[in-house]
N, C-alpha and C positions, 0 to 999 in steps of 0.2 A: 728870948735872946735875939738880938738884931743880927741880920745878915750883913755881910760886907762884900765889897768888891775892890779889886786893885785899881788904882788910878795911875795916870801917866808918870807922876812924880815918884812912884814906888811906895807911897803910903796907902793905907787901906781906909776906905770910907764906909761907914756903917749906915744902914737904913732901918727905919722903924717899920715900914711896910714890906711884907714879904711879896714876892712876885705875884702870887695868887690872891692877895688880899684885895678886898673892895671895901672902902671906908666911906662913912657918911660925912666926914670932915677931912681935909687934907692932912696927911701924915708926913708928907715930903713937900718941898717947894715945887709948884707946878713947873713942868719943863725939865726937871732933873733927869739926867741921862745916867743909866746904869749898865755896866758891862758884867755879865754873869752867864754861866752855862753856855759859853760860845755864842751868846746872843747879845744884842743891844736893846735896851728897854728905855721907855720914856714915861714919866709920871704925869698923868693927865686928869682932866675932869670929864666925866661922862655926862652928857646933857640930860639924860633921863627920859628922852623922847621915845626911844625904842629899846627893847630888850636886846641883849648881846650875848652870844654864846662863845665859848672858847673856839678860836680859829676863825672867827668872823673878821672880814676886812672892814676897817673903819675909815672914816673921813673926818677932816676937821670941819667944825661949824664955822662957816665963813664970816659970820658976824663977830666972832672972837678974833680980832686982829693980832692977838698975842700967840695964836695957834697953839692953844693949850686945852681947848674943849673939843671932844670928839663925839661922833654919833654914827649909827649904822647907816644913816641916810647918805646917799652918794653925792658928794660935792665934787668940784673939780680938783680938790686937793686931798690926796690920800694921806692917811695918818699912820696906820700900822695894823697889826693883827692883835685881836683880843686874847689875853692869857687867862682871863677869868670870866665867869658868868656875871652879868650885870643886869639887874631887873630894871624895868621901865617905871616911870612915874615919879622918880626922885633923883636929884643930882647926887652922883657918887664919884669917888676918886680911886685911881689905881694905875697899874702899869699896863702898857701895851708894848708889843715887840716891834722894833723898827729895823733890826738888822740880824743877820744870821739865818740858819735853816729853821723852818717851822712847818707845822702841819695846818692846812686850811680845813675849815668845816664843810665847805661846799665845793662842788665841781666847778672848775674853771674852763674846761675844754682845752684843746691844744695838745701839743706834744712836748716831750722833754726838750729843753733848750729854748722854748718860746719865751719871749719877753712878755710880761703881764702889766696891765694898767688897771686902775679903778675907773678911769674916764669912760663913760658910756656903759659901764657894767651895772648890773642890778645891785640893789642894796646887799651888803655883806659879802659880795663876790668880786673876784678879779677876773679879767678877761684878757685874751691875747691882744697885744698891741696891734691896732689896725693902720695907724699912720705914723710917720716918723716924728710928728709933733706931739703924739700922745706921751704923757709922762710915764716912764718905766718905773715900776715900784718893786718888781720881783722877776726872777727867772724860774720857770717851771722845771723842777727836777724830776718829779714823777706825777703823771696824770691819773694813775690808778690809786684806789684807796690804800693807804692814807695818802692824800694829796700833799706832796712835799714841794716847798719853794725855798729859794734863797732870796731873802728880803733885801731891798736896796732903798729904803726910805731915807729922806734927809731929816736929821734931828732938827 
């Protein structure tokens, strides 16, 4: 059974891929945006370069100018948070969370209310914004386990 999400026009859109699915071929058009469970999600291609765990912060692969390929390697452009486990070694497809509250897999440091960025952070991690020019991707809600953030990625 396909899951669905309401769209702005009042109609419902159905999706073949569930939020936790990881596919070997694309089941949705890359870049598709989905609103569900009080979150915003984007369908992307995982580069296959590194393994990804649920809650890992991801970045776009900069050689993909269509901003649809993600990896755990830290680039200057944050993508979102992984919602499924993705193995390394092969290209795969699935959803990442780009908006709403979510749980991170790794400690970020900081205190509730701090703005977070991927810029200058280790792979799979967000850190407290250090300069006003750092791109803000989230607000820290709770720094103790489980680490909760409010995401603010741009689709």
